[in-house]
N, CA, C, O and the ligand as a Tripos MOL2 file, in Angstrom:
@<TRIPOS>MOLECULE
protein
  301   299    76     0     0
PROTEIN
NO_CHARGES

@<TRIPOS>ATOM
      1 N         -44.4840   -7.2970  -20.1990 N.3       1 MET1
      2 CA        -43.4770   -7.1080  -19.1340 C.3       1 MET1
      3 C         -42.0420   -7.2990  -19.6840 C.2       1 MET1
      4 O         -41.3490   -8.2480  -19.3190 O.2       1 MET1
      5 N         -41.6430   -6.4330  -20.5130 N.am      2 TYR2
      6 CA        -40.2680   -6.4930  -21.0710 C.3       2 TYR2
      7 C         -39.4920   -5.1780  -20.7360 C.2       2 TYR2
      8 O         -38.7020   -4.6690  -21.5310 O.2       2 TYR2
      9 N         -39.7670   -4.6800  -19.5340 N.am      3 ALA3
     10 CA        -39.1140   -3.4140  -19.1740 C.3       3 ALA3
     11 C         -37.5740   -3.5560  -19.0690 C.2       3 ALA3
     12 O         -36.8120   -2.6740  -19.4660 O.2       3 ALA3
     13 N         -37.1620   -4.7230  -18.5080 N.am      4 LEU4
     14 CA        -35.7020   -4.9170  -18.3470 C.3       4 LEU4
     15 C         -35.2290   -5.7130  -19.5950 C.2       4 LEU4
     16 O         -35.0320   -6.9260  -19.5330 O.2       4 LEU4
     17 N         -35.0580   -5.0040  -20.7040 N.am      5 ASP5
     18 CA        -34.4700   -5.6730  -21.8770 C.3       5 ASP5
     19 C         -32.9820   -5.7230  -21.7570 C.2       5 ASP5
     20 O         -32.4330   -5.3480  -20.7210 O.2       5 ASP5
     21 N         -32.2980   -6.1820  -22.8040 N.am      6 SER6
     22 CA        -30.8380   -6.3570  -22.6870 C.3       6 SER6
     23 C         -30.1270   -5.0060  -22.4720 C.2       6 SER6
     24 O         -29.1010   -4.9860  -21.7920 O.2       6 SER6
     25 N         -30.6050   -3.9070  -23.0000 N.am      7 MET7
     26 CA        -29.9960   -2.6330  -22.7820 C.3       7 MET7
     27 C         -30.0770   -2.2100  -21.3200 C.2       7 MET7
     28 O         -29.1390   -1.6220  -20.7800 O.2       7 MET7
     29 N         -31.2310   -2.5220  -20.6730 N.am      8 GLY8
     30 CA        -31.4110   -2.1770  -19.2860 C.3       8 GLY8
     31 C         -30.4720   -2.9500  -18.4310 C.2       8 GLY8
     32 O         -29.9820   -2.4030  -17.4430 O.2       8 GLY8
     33 N         -30.1880   -4.1700  -18.7320 N.am      9 ILE9
     34 CA        -29.2290   -4.9980  -17.9640 C.3       9 ILE9
     35 C         -27.8430   -4.4930  -18.0970 C.2       9 ILE9
     36 O         -27.0980   -4.4570  -17.1180 O.2       9 ILE9
     37 N         -27.4460   -4.0740  -19.3530 N.am     10 VAL10
     38 CA        -26.1350   -3.4850  -19.6180 C.3      10 VAL10
     39 C         -25.9410   -2.2230  -18.8090 C.2      10 VAL10
     40 O         -24.8810   -1.9930  -18.2260 O.2      10 VAL10
     41 N         -26.9970   -1.3960  -18.7810 N.am     11 LYS11
     42 CA        -26.9300   -0.1860  -17.9810 C.3      11 LYS11
     43 C         -26.7440   -0.4910  -16.4880 C.2      11 LYS11
     44 O         -25.9940    0.1920  -15.7900 O.2      11 LYS11
     45 N         -27.4320   -1.5180  -16.0210 N.am     12 LEU12
     46 CA        -27.3370   -1.8890  -14.6000 C.3      12 LEU12
     47 C         -25.9060   -2.3510  -14.2910 C.2      12 LEU12
     48 O         -25.3520   -2.0160  -13.2450 O.2      12 LEU12
     49 N         -25.3120   -3.1310  -15.2230 N.am     13 ILE13
     50 CA        -23.9450   -3.6590  -15.0270 C.3      13 ILE13
     51 C         -22.9600   -2.4980  -14.9830 C.2      13 ILE13
     52 O         -22.0690   -2.4500  -14.1350 O.2      13 ILE13
     53 N         -23.1460   -1.5280  -15.9520 N.am     14 ILE14
     54 CA        -22.2350   -0.3610  -16.0010 C.3      14 ILE14
     55 C         -22.3850    0.4520  -14.6960 C.2      14 ILE14
     56 O         -21.3970    0.9000  -14.1150 O.2      14 ILE14
     57 N         -23.6310    0.6280  -14.2570 N.am     15 LEU15
     58 CA        -23.8890    1.3970  -13.0160 C.3      15 LEU15
     59 C         -23.1910    0.6850  -11.8370 C.2      15 LEU15
     60 O         -22.5540    1.3240  -10.9990 O.2      15 LEU15
     61 N         -23.3260   -0.6260  -11.7960 N.am     16 ALA16
     62 CA        -22.6910   -1.3710  -10.6840 C.3      16 ALA16
     63 C         -21.2210   -1.2490  -10.7320 C.2      16 ALA16
     64 O         -20.5850   -1.1130   -9.6860 O.2      16 ALA16
     65 N         -20.6110   -1.2930  -11.9500 N.am     17 MET17
     66 CA        -19.1680   -1.1520  -12.0770 C.3      17 MET17
     67 C         -18.6900    0.2430  -11.6370 C.2      17 MET17
     68 O         -17.6660    0.3810  -10.9670 O.2      17 MET17
     69 N         -19.4670    1.2840  -12.0340 N.am     18 VAL18
     70 CA        -19.1350    2.6580  -11.6880 C.3      18 VAL18
     71 C         -19.1610    2.8140  -10.1530 C.2      18 VAL18
     72 O         -18.2710    3.4280   -9.5640 O.2      18 VAL18
     73 N         -20.1900    2.2510   -9.5310 N.am     19 ILE19
     74 CA        -20.2940    2.3290   -8.0410 C.3      19 ILE19
     75 C         -19.1350    1.5840   -7.4170 C.2      19 ILE19
     76 O         -18.5400    2.0660   -6.4530 O.2      19 ILE19
     77 N         -18.8030    0.4240   -7.9430 N.am     20 PHE20
     78 CA        -17.7320   -0.4210   -7.3970 C.3      20 PHE20
     79 C         -16.4020    0.3430   -7.5290 C.2      20 PHE20
     80 O         -15.6250    0.4110   -6.5770 O.2      20 PHE20
     81 N         -16.1500    0.9160   -8.7180 N.am     21 LEU21
     82 CA        -14.9040    1.6870   -8.9590 C.3      21 LEU21
     83 C         -14.8090    2.8630   -8.0720 C.2      21 LEU21
     84 O         -13.7520    3.1330   -7.5010 O.2      21 LEU21
     85 N         -15.9140    3.5950   -7.9320 N.am     22 GLY22
     86 CA        -15.9510    4.7510   -7.0780 C.3      22 GLY22
     87 C         -15.6680    4.3600   -5.6080 C.2      22 GLY22
     88 O         -14.9570    5.0650   -4.8910 O.2      22 GLY22
     89 N         -16.2190    3.2690   -5.2020 N.am     23 PHE23
     90 CA        -16.0310    2.7880   -3.8450 C.3      23 PHE23
     91 C         -14.5830    2.3960   -3.5990 C.2      23 PHE23
     92 O         -14.0250    2.7270   -2.5530 O.2      23 PHE23
     93 N         -13.9660    1.6960   -4.5450 N.am     24 SER24
     94 CA        -12.5610    1.2620   -4.3740 C.3      24 SER24
     95 C         -11.6230    2.4860   -4.4190 C.2      24 SER24
     96 O         -10.6180    2.5310   -3.7100 O.2      24 SER24
     97 N         -11.9610    3.4510   -5.2410 N.am     25 LEU25
     98 CA        -11.1630    4.6980   -5.2890 C.3      25 LEU25
     99 C         -11.2740    5.4390   -3.9620 C.2      25 LEU25
    100 O         -10.2890    5.9760   -3.4550 O.2      25 LEU25
    101 N         -12.4710    5.4620   -3.4110 N.am     26 PHE26
    102 CA        -12.7270    6.0900   -2.1370 C.3      26 PHE26
    103 C         -11.9230    5.4460   -1.0430 C.2      26 PHE26
    104 O         -11.3310    6.1340   -0.2120 O.2      26 PHE26
    105 N         -11.8940    4.0800   -1.0330 N.am     27 LYS27
    106 CA        -11.1230    3.3720   -0.0300 C.3      27 LYS27
    107 C          -9.6290    3.6590   -0.2150 C.2      27 LYS27
    108 O          -8.8880    3.8280    0.7530 O.2      27 LYS27
    109 N          -9.2050    3.7100   -1.4930 N.am     28 LYS28
    110 CA         -7.7820    3.9320   -1.8010 C.3      28 LYS28
    111 C          -7.3100    5.2660   -1.2860 C.2      28 LYS28
    112 O          -6.2020    5.3740   -0.7600 O.2      28 LYS28
    113 N          -8.1470    6.3000   -1.4300 N.am     29 PHE29
    114 CA         -7.7610    7.6370   -1.0130 C.3      29 PHE29
    115 C          -7.8500    7.8170    0.4710 C.2      29 PHE29
    116 O          -7.1600    8.6640    1.0370 O.2      29 PHE29
    117 N          -8.7100    7.0160    1.1350 N.am     30 ARG30
    118 CA         -8.8630    7.1270    2.5770 C.3      30 ARG30
    119 C          -7.7500    6.3990    3.3000 C.2      30 ARG30
    120 O          -7.3600    6.7940    4.3990 O.2      30 ARG30
    121 N          -7.2310    5.3360    2.6950 N.am     31 LYS31
    122 CA         -6.2590    4.4910    3.3880 C.3      31 LYS31
    123 C          -4.9760    5.2110    3.8170 C.2      31 LYS31
    124 O          -4.5490    5.0410    4.9590 O.2      31 LYS31
    125 N          -4.3440    6.0080    2.9430 N.am     32 PRO32
    126 CA         -3.1250    6.6520    3.3840 C.3      32 PRO32
    127 C          -3.3470    7.6400    4.5280 C.2      32 PRO32
    128 O          -2.4650    7.8110    5.3700 O.2      32 PRO32
    129 N          -4.4940    8.2820    4.5710 N.am     33 ALA33
    130 CA         -4.8340    9.2430    5.6090 C.3      33 ALA33
    131 C          -4.8590    8.5750    6.9790 C.2      33 ALA33
    132 O          -4.2370    9.0530    7.9280 O.2      33 ALA33
    133 N          -5.6030    7.4410    7.0680 N.am     34 SER34
    134 CA         -5.6890    6.7370    8.2760 C.3      34 SER34
    135 C          -4.3710    6.1030    8.7010 C.2      34 SER34
    136 O          -4.0680    5.9450    9.8840 O.2      34 SER34
    137 N          -3.5730    5.7360    7.6310 N.am     35 HIS35
    138 CA         -2.2710    5.1260    7.9120 C.3      35 HIS35
    139 C          -1.3320    6.0900    8.6170 C.2      35 HIS35
    140 O          -0.6390    5.7100    9.5610 O.2      35 HIS35
    141 N          -1.3050    7.3480    8.1580 N.am     36 THR36
    142 CA         -0.4390    8.3540    8.7320 C.3      36 THR36
    143 C          -0.9060    8.7590   10.1330 C.2      36 THR36
    144 O          -0.1080    9.1670   10.9770 O.2      36 THR36
    145 N          -2.2400    8.6360   10.3620 N.am     37 ASP37
    146 CA         -2.7470    8.9890   11.6700 C.3      37 ASP37
    147 C          -2.2630    8.0290   12.7300 C.2      37 ASP37
    148 O          -1.9180    8.4430   13.8360 O.2      37 ASP37
    149 N          -2.2330    6.7420   12.4000 N.am     38 GLN38
    150 CA         -1.9200    5.7230   13.3760 C.3      38 GLN38
    151 C          -0.4090    5.4990   13.4570 C.2      38 GLN38
    152 O           0.1170    5.3060   14.5530 O.2      38 GLN38
    153 N           0.2840    5.5200   12.3530 N.am     39 GLN39
    154 CA          1.7290    5.2730   12.3120 C.3      39 GLN39
    155 C           2.1040    3.9640   12.9800 C.2      39 GLN39
    156 O           2.8560    3.9900   13.9540 O.2      39 GLN39
    157 N           1.6190    2.8130   12.5080 N.am     40 PRO40
    158 CA          1.8330    1.5790   13.2270 C.3      40 PRO40
    159 C           3.2300    1.0210   13.0310 C.2      40 PRO40
    160 O           3.7650    0.3820   13.9370 O.2      40 PRO40
    161 N           3.8460    1.2500   11.8470 N.am     41 SER41
    162 CA          5.1070    0.5690   11.5530 C.3      41 SER41
    163 C           6.1360    1.5580   11.0990 C.2      41 SER41
    164 O           6.9260    1.2580   10.2040 O.2      41 SER41
    165 N           6.1530    2.7670   11.7080 N.am     42 THR42
    166 CA          7.1320    3.7770   11.2870 C.3      42 THR42
    167 C           8.5360    3.3470   11.7090 C.2      42 THR42
    168 O           9.4830    3.4370   10.9270 O.2      42 THR42
    169 N           8.6640    2.8750   12.9650 N.am     43 ASN43
    170 CA          9.9810    2.4650   13.4370 C.3      43 ASN43
    171 C          10.1810    0.9560   13.3450 C.2      43 ASN43
    172 O          10.5180    0.2990   14.3290 O.2      43 ASN43
    173 N           9.9700    0.4280   12.1620 N.am     44 LYS44
    174 CA         10.1900   -1.0090   11.9480 C.3      44 LYS44
    175 C          11.6960   -1.2840   12.0380 C.2      44 LYS44
    176 O          12.5000   -0.5930   11.4120 O.2      44 LYS44
    177 N          12.0480   -2.2450   12.7820 N.am     45 MET45
    178 CA         13.4780   -2.4980   13.0230 C.3      45 MET45
    179 C          13.9590   -3.5340   11.9820 C.2      45 MET45
    180 O          13.3070   -4.5430   11.7130 O.2      45 MET45
    181 N          15.1500   -3.2180   11.4090 N.am     46 VAL46
    182 CA         15.7890   -4.0950   10.4580 C.3      46 VAL46
    183 C          17.1910   -4.4210   10.9610 C.2      46 VAL46
    184 O          17.7880   -3.6320   11.6930 O.2      46 VAL46
    185 N          17.7090   -5.5620   10.5770 N.am     47 ALA47
    186 CA         19.0400   -5.9660   11.0200 C.3      47 ALA47
    187 C          20.0620   -5.7170    9.9330 C.2      47 ALA47
    188 O          19.8290   -6.0380    8.7670 O.2      47 ALA47
    189 N          21.1960   -5.1450   10.3110 N.am     48 CYS48
    190 CA         22.3450   -4.9520    9.3780 C.3      48 CYS48
    191 C          22.8240   -6.3410    8.9530 C.2      48 CYS48
    192 O          22.9710   -7.2420    9.7780 O.2      48 CYS48
    193 N          23.0680   -6.4960    7.6340 N.am     49 SER49
    194 CA         23.4790   -7.8120    7.1380 C.3      49 SER49
    195 C          24.9440   -8.0940    7.4140 C.2      49 SER49
    196 O          25.4220   -9.1960    7.1430 O.2      49 SER49
    197 N          25.6750   -7.1030    7.9570 N.am     50 VAL50
    198 CA         27.0840   -7.3100    8.2740 C.3      50 VAL50
    199 C          27.2320   -7.5810    9.7810 C.2      50 VAL50
    200 O          27.7520   -8.6310   10.1580 O.2      50 VAL50
    201 N          26.7910   -6.6660   10.6420 N.am     51 CYS51
    202 CA         27.0040   -6.8220   12.1020 C.3      51 CYS51
    203 C          25.7450   -7.2080   12.8710 C.2      51 CYS51
    204 O          25.7960   -7.3440   14.0930 O.2      51 CYS51
    205 N          24.6340   -7.3850   12.1950 N.am     52 LYS52
    206 CA         23.3520   -7.8000   12.7610 C.3      52 LYS52
    207 C          22.7990   -6.8120   13.7760 C.2      52 LYS52
    208 O          21.9250   -7.1570   14.5710 O.2      52 LYS52
    209 N          23.2890   -5.6210   13.7500 N.am     53 THR53
    210 CA         22.7400   -4.5750   14.6310 C.3      53 THR53
    211 C          21.3660   -4.2040   14.1460 C.2      53 THR53
    212 O          21.1660   -4.0100   12.9470 O.2      53 THR53
    213 N          20.3830   -4.0970   15.0750 N.am     54 HIS54
    214 CA         19.0250   -3.7150   14.7070 C.3      54 HIS54
    215 C          18.9030   -2.1810   14.7350 C.2      54 HIS54
    216 O          19.1980   -1.5330   15.7390 O.2      54 HIS54
    217 N          18.4610   -1.6320   13.6060 N.am     55 ILE55
    218 CA         18.3010   -0.1900   13.4790 C.3      55 ILE55
    219 C          16.9360    0.0680   12.8600 C.2      55 ILE55
    220 O          16.3750   -0.7870   12.1750 O.2      55 ILE55
    221 N          16.4000    1.2880   13.1190 N.am     56 PRO56
    222 CA         15.1030    1.6000   12.4760 C.3      56 PRO56
    223 C          15.2140    1.6180   10.9760 C.2      56 PRO56
    224 O          16.2390    2.0120   10.4190 O.2      56 PRO56
    225 N          14.1550    1.1900   10.3260 N.am     57 GLU57
    226 CA         14.1970    1.0580    8.8350 C.3      57 GLU57
    227 C          14.4980    2.3770    8.1290 C.2      57 GLU57
    228 O          15.1620    2.4180    7.0930 O.2      57 GLU57
    229 N          13.9780    3.4720    8.7380 N.am     58 ASN58
    230 CA         14.1870    4.7700    8.0650 C.3      58 ASN58
    231 C          15.6140    5.2920    8.2020 C.2      58 ASN58
    232 O          16.0090    6.2180    7.4950 O.2      58 ASN58
    233 N          16.3950    4.6920    9.1210 N.am     59 GLU59
    234 CA         17.8040    5.0640    9.2360 C.3      59 GLU59
    235 C          18.7590    4.0810    8.5170 C.2      59 GLU59
    236 O          19.9450    4.3530    8.3320 O.2      59 GLU59
    237 N          18.1950    2.9540    8.1310 N.am     60 ALA60
    238 CA         18.9900    1.9210    7.5030 C.3      60 ALA60
    239 C          19.3640    2.3040    6.0610 C.2      60 ALA60
    240 O          18.6380    3.0420    5.3950 O.2      60 ALA60
    241 N          20.5050    1.7890    5.5970 N.am     61 ILE61
    242 CA         20.8830    1.9550    4.2410 C.3      61 ILE61
    243 C          20.5540    0.6470    3.4710 C.2      61 ILE61
    244 O          21.1410   -0.4020    3.7370 O.2      61 ILE61
    245 N          19.6440    0.7300    2.5560 N.am     62 ILE62
    246 CA         19.2730   -0.4760    1.8340 C.3      62 ILE62
    247 C          19.8760   -0.4260    0.4380 C.2      62 ILE62
    248 O          19.5710    0.4630   -0.3570 O.2      62 ILE62
    249 N          20.7440   -1.4030    0.1540 N.am     63 HIS63
    250 CA         21.5010   -1.4390   -1.1030 C.3      63 HIS63
    251 C          21.4660   -2.8450   -1.6790 C.2      63 HIS63
    252 O          21.8070   -3.8160   -1.0030 O.2      63 HIS63
    253 N          21.0630   -2.9370   -2.8980 N.am     64 ASN64
    254 CA         20.9130   -4.2350   -3.5810 C.3      64 ASN64
    255 C          20.1260   -5.2250   -2.7890 C.2      64 ASN64
    256 O          20.4710   -6.4060   -2.7500 O.2      64 ASN64
    257 N          19.0550   -4.7650   -2.1410 N.am     65 GLY65
    258 CA         18.1560   -5.6220   -1.3820 C.3      65 GLY65
    259 C          18.7130   -6.0570   -0.0240 C.2      65 GLY65
    260 O          18.1030   -6.8650    0.6750 O.2      65 GLY65
    261 N          19.8770   -5.5130    0.3410 N.am     66 LYS66
    262 CA         20.4410   -5.8500    1.6710 C.3      66 LYS66
    263 C          20.4610   -4.5870    2.5540 C.2      66 LYS66
    264 O          20.5370   -3.4560    2.0730 O.2      66 LYS66
    265 N          20.3890   -4.8450    3.8660 N.am     67 VAL67
    266 CA         20.2600   -3.8140    4.8430 C.3      67 VAL67
    267 C          21.6150   -3.5510    5.5080 C.2      67 VAL67
    268 O          22.2750   -4.5010    5.9280 O.2      67 VAL67
    269 N          22.0350   -2.3220    5.6130 N.am     68 TYR68
    270 CA         23.2700   -1.9650    6.2800 C.3      68 TYR68
    271 C          23.0340   -0.8520    7.2810 C.2      68 TYR68
    272 O          22.2010    0.0280    7.0620 O.2      68 TYR68
    273 N          23.7740   -0.8950    8.3840 N.am     69 CYS69
    274 CA         23.5960    0.1340    9.4400 C.3      69 CYS69
    275 C          24.3760    1.3580    9.1040 C.2      69 CYS69
    276 O          24.0170    2.4390    9.5710 O.2      69 CYS69
    277 N          25.4430    1.2650    8.3080 N.am     70 SER70
    278 CA         26.2990    2.3950    8.0020 C.3      70 SER70
    279 C          26.9430    2.2070    6.6210 C.2      70 SER70
    280 O          26.9270    1.1160    6.0520 O.2      70 SER70
    281 N          27.4990    3.2840    6.1120 N.am     71 LYS71
    282 CA         28.1390    3.1890    4.7720 C.3      71 LYS71
    283 C          29.3640    2.2580    4.8250 C.2      71 LYS71
    284 O          29.7110    1.6300    3.8250 O.2      71 LYS71
    285 N          30.0180    2.1730    6.0040 N.am     72 GLU72
    286 CA         31.1980    1.2990    6.1120 C.3      72 GLU72
    287 C          30.8350   -0.1290    5.8670 C.2      72 GLU72
    288 O          31.6030   -0.8670    5.2490 O.2      72 GLU72
    289 N          29.6530   -0.5510    6.3460 N.am     73 HIS73
    290 CA         29.2540   -1.9370    6.2130 C.3      73 HIS73
    291 C          28.6760   -2.2320    4.8360 C.2      73 HIS73
    292 O          28.4150   -3.3850    4.4910 O.2      73 HIS73
    293 N          28.4830   -1.1900    4.0650 N.am     74 MET74
    294 CA         27.8780   -1.3500    2.7240 C.3      74 MET74
    295 C          28.8520   -1.9830    1.7360 C.2      74 MET74
    296 O          28.4500   -2.5150    0.7010 O.2      74 MET74
    297 N          30.1560   -1.9150    2.0770 N.am     75 GLU75
    298 CA         31.1950   -2.3630    1.1370 C.3      75 GLU75
    299 C          31.3430   -3.8890    1.1120 C.2      75 GLU75
    300 O          32.1740   -4.4160    0.3720 O.2      75 GLU75
    301 ZN         26.4510   -2.9610   10.4380 Zn       76 ZN76
@<TRIPOS>BOND
     1     1     2 1
     2     2     3 1
     3     3     4 2
     4     3     5 am
     5     5     6 1
     6     6     7 1
     7     7     8 2
     8     7     9 am
     9     9    10 1
    10    10    11 1
    11    11    12 2
    12    11    13 am
    13    13    14 1
    14    14    15 1
    15    15    16 2
    16    15    17 am
    17    17    18 1
    18    18    19 1
    19    19    20 2
    20    19    21 am
    21    21    22 1
    22    22    23 1
    23    23    24 2
    24    23    25 am
    25    25    26 1
    26    26    27 1
    27    27    28 2
    28    27    29 am
    29    29    30 1
    30    30    31 1
    31    31    32 2
    32    31    33 am
    33    33    34 1
    34    34    35 1
    35    35    36 2
    36    35    37 am
    37    37    38 1
    38    38    39 1
    39    39    40 2
    40    39    41 am
    41    41    42 1
    42    42    43 1
    43    43    44 2
    44    43    45 am
    45    45    46 1
    46    46    47 1
    47    47    48 2
    48    47    49 am
    49    49    50 1
    50    50    51 1
    51    51    52 2
    52    51    53 am
    53    53    54 1
    54    54    55 1
    55    55    56 2
    56    55    57 am
    57    57    58 1
    58    58    59 1
    59    59    60 2
    60    59    61 am
    61    61    62 1
    62    62    63 1
    63    63    64 2
    64    63    65 am
    65    65    66 1
    66    66    67 1
    67    67    68 2
    68    67    69 am
    69    69    70 1
    70    70    71 1
    71    71    72 2
    72    71    73 am
    73    73    74 1
    74    74    75 1
    75    75    76 2
    76    75    77 am
    77    77    78 1
    78    78    79 1
    79    79    80 2
    80    79    81 am
    81    81    82 1
    82    82    83 1
    83    83    84 2
    84    83    85 am
    85    85    86 1
    86    86    87 1
    87    87    88 2
    88    87    89 am
    89    89    90 1
    90    90    91 1
    91    91    92 2
    92    91    93 am
    93    93    94 1
    94    94    95 1
    95    95    96 2
    96    95    97 am
    97    97    98 1
    98    98    99 1
    99    99   100 2
   100    99   101 am
   101   101   102 1
   102   102   103 1
   103   103   104 2
   104   103   105 am
   105   105   106 1
   106   106   107 1
   107   107   108 2
   108   107   109 am
   109   109   110 1
   110   110   111 1
   111   111   112 2
   112   111   113 am
   113   113   114 1
   114   114   115 1
   115   115   116 2
   116   115   117 am
   117   117   118 1
   118   118   119 1
   119   119   120 2
   120   119   121 am
   121   121   122 1
   122   122   123 1
   123   123   124 2
   124   123   125 am
   125   125   126 1
   126   126   127 1
   127   127   128 2
   128   127   129 am
   129   129   130 1
   130   130   131 1
   131   131   132 2
   132   131   133 am
   133   133   134 1
   134   134   135 1
   135   135   136 2
   136   135   137 am
   137   137   138 1
   138   138   139 1
   139   139   140 2
   140   139   141 am
   141   141   142 1
   142   142   143 1
   143   143   144 2
   144   143   145 am
   145   145   146 1
   146   146   147 1
   147   147   148 2
   148   147   149 am
   149   149   150 1
   150   150   151 1
   151   151   152 2
   152   151   153 am
   153   153   154 1
   154   154   155 1
   155   155   156 2
   156   155   157 am
   157   157   158 1
   158   158   159 1
   159   159   160 2
   160   159   161 am
   161   161   162 1
   162   162   163 1
   163   163   164 2
   164   163   165 am
   165   165   166 1
   166   166   167 1
   167   167   168 2
   168   167   169 am
   169   169   170 1
   170   170   171 1
   171   171   172 2
   172   171   173 am
   173   173   174 1
   174   174   175 1
   175   175   176 2
   176   175   177 am
   177   177   178 1
   178   178   179 1
   179   179   180 2
   180   179   181 am
   181   181   182 1
   182   182   183 1
   183   183   184 2
   184   183   185 am
   185   185   186 1
   186   186   187 1
   187   187   188 2
   188   187   189 am
   189   189   190 1
   190   190   191 1
   191   191   192 2
   192   191   193 am
   193   193   194 1
   194   194   195 1
   195   195   196 2
   196   195   197 am
   197   197   198 1
   198   198   199 1
   199   199   200 2
   200   199   201 am
   201   201   202 1
   202   202   203 1
   203   203   204 2
   204   203   205 am
   205   205   206 1
   206   206   207 1
   207   207   208 2
   208   207   209 am
   209   209   210 1
   210   210   211 1
   211   211   212 2
   212   211   213 am
   213   213   214 1
   214   214   215 1
   215   215   216 2
   216   215   217 am
   217   217   218 1
   218   218   219 1
   219   219   220 2
   220   219   221 am
   221   221   222 1
   222   222   223 1
   223   223   224 2
   224   223   225 am
   225   225   226 1
   226   226   227 1
   227   227   228 2
   228   227   229 am
   229   229   230 1
   230   230   231 1
   231   231   232 2
   232   231   233 am
   233   233   234 1
   234   234   235 1
   235   235   236 2
   236   235   237 am
   237   237   238 1
   238   238   239 1
   239   239   240 2
   240   239   241 am
   241   241   242 1
   242   242   243 1
   243   243   244 2
   244   243   245 am
   245   245   246 1
   246   246   247 1
   247   247   248 2
   248   247   249 am
   249   249   250 1
   250   250   251 1
   251   251   252 2
   252   251   253 am
   253   253   254 1
   254   254   255 1
   255   255   256 2
   256   255   257 am
   257   257   258 1
   258   258   259 1
   259   259   260 2
   260   259   261 am
   261   261   262 1
   262   262   263 1
   263   263   264 2
   264   263   265 am
   265   265   266 1
   266   266   267 1
   267   267   268 2
   268   267   269 am
   269   269   270 1
   270   270   271 1
   271   271   272 2
   272   271   273 am
   273   273   274 1
   274   274   275 1
   275   275   276 2
   276   275   277 am
   277   277   278 1
   278   278   279 1
   279   279   280 2
   280   279   281 am
   281   281   282 1
   282   282   283 1
   283   283   284 2
   284   283   285 am
   285   285   286 1
   286   286   287 1
   287   287   288 2
   288   287   289 am
   289   289   290 1
   290   290   291 1
   291   291   292 2
   292   291   293 am
   293   293   294 1
   294   294   295 1
   295   295   296 2
   296   295   297 am
   297   297   298 1
   298   298   299 1
   299   299   300 2
@<TRIPOS>SUBSTRUCTURE
     1 MET1         2 RESIDUE 1 A MET
     2 TYR2         6 RESIDUE 1 A TYR
     3 ALA3        10 RESIDUE 1 A ALA
     4 LEU4        14 RESIDUE 1 A LEU
     5 ASP5        18 RESIDUE 1 A ASP
     6 SER6        22 RESIDUE 1 A SER
     7 MET7        26 RESIDUE 1 A MET
     8 GLY8        30 RESIDUE 1 A GLY
     9 ILE9        34 RESIDUE 1 A ILE
    10 VAL10       38 RESIDUE 1 A VAL
    11 LYS11       42 RESIDUE 1 A LYS
    12 LEU12       46 RESIDUE 1 A LEU
    13 ILE13       50 RESIDUE 1 A ILE
    14 ILE14       54 RESIDUE 1 A ILE
    15 LEU15       58 RESIDUE 1 A LEU
    16 ALA16       62 RESIDUE 1 A ALA
    17 MET17       66 RESIDUE 1 A MET
    18 VAL18       70 RESIDUE 1 A VAL
    19 ILE19       74 RESIDUE 1 A ILE
    20 PHE20       78 RESIDUE 1 A PHE
    21 LEU21       82 RESIDUE 1 A LEU
    22 GLY22       86 RESIDUE 1 A GLY
    23 PHE23       90 RESIDUE 1 A PHE
    24 SER24       94 RESIDUE 1 A SER
    25 LEU25       98 RESIDUE 1 A LEU
    26 PHE26      102 RESIDUE 1 A PHE
    27 LYS27      106 RESIDUE 1 A LYS
    28 LYS28      110 RESIDUE 1 A LYS
    29 PHE29      114 RESIDUE 1 A PHE
    30 ARG30      118 RESIDUE 1 A ARG
    31 LYS31      122 RESIDUE 1 A LYS
    32 PRO32      126 RESIDUE 1 A PRO
    33 ALA33      130 RESIDUE 1 A ALA
    34 SER34      134 RESIDUE 1 A SER
    35 HIS35      138 RESIDUE 1 A HIS
    36 THR36      142 RESIDUE 1 A THR
    37 ASP37      146 RESIDUE 1 A ASP
    38 GLN38      150 RESIDUE 1 A GLN
    39 GLN39      154 RESIDUE 1 A GLN
    40 PRO40      158 RESIDUE 1 A PRO
    41 SER41      162 RESIDUE 1 A SER
    42 THR42      166 RESIDUE 1 A THR
    43 ASN43      170 RESIDUE 1 A ASN
    44 LYS44      174 RESIDUE 1 A LYS
    45 MET45      178 RESIDUE 1 A MET
    46 VAL46      182 RESIDUE 1 A VAL
    47 ALA47      186 RESIDUE 1 A ALA
    48 CYS48      190 RESIDUE 1 A CYS
    49 SER49      194 RESIDUE 1 A SER
    50 VAL50      198 RESIDUE 1 A VAL
    51 CYS51      202 RESIDUE 1 A CYS
    52 LYS52      206 RESIDUE 1 A LYS
    53 THR53      210 RESIDUE 1 A THR
    54 HIS54      214 RESIDUE 1 A HIS
    55 ILE55      218 RESIDUE 1 A ILE
    56 PRO56      222 RESIDUE 1 A PRO
    57 GLU57      226 RESIDUE 1 A GLU
    58 ASN58      230 RESIDUE 1 A ASN
    59 GLU59      234 RESIDUE 1 A GLU
    60 ALA60      238 RESIDUE 1 A ALA
    61 ILE61      242 RESIDUE 1 A ILE
    62 ILE62      246 RESIDUE 1 A ILE
    63 HIS63      250 RESIDUE 1 A HIS
    64 ASN64      254 RESIDUE 1 A ASN
    65 GLY65      258 RESIDUE 1 A GLY
    66 LYS66      262 RESIDUE 1 A LYS
    67 VAL67      266 RESIDUE 1 A VAL
    68 TYR68      270 RESIDUE 1 A TYR
    69 CYS69      274 RESIDUE 1 A CYS
    70 SER70      278 RESIDUE 1 A SER
    71 LYS71      282 RESIDUE 1 A LYS
    72 GLU72      286 RESIDUE 1 A GLU
    73 HIS73      290 RESIDUE 1 A HIS
    74 MET74      294 RESIDUE 1 A MET
    75 GLU75      298 RESIDUE 1 A GLU
    76 ZN76       301 GROUP 0 **** ****
């Protein structure tokens, strides 16, 4: 009873890794699709660091890690 020798175990480990990698790649490719379907945080509100006005993140101007509501406040 030496069917599972060291080579057999190595093959099993490689097979397990391939399945694991394939599964994580599958999850990775599925995630953006479901994310765009739900759109949970598209209109995330951020505060201007000058006037503290809350504006949607996609309209905000982000410069040097700070948030601005307009180009005037960026200076
Ligand atoms: Zn502002």
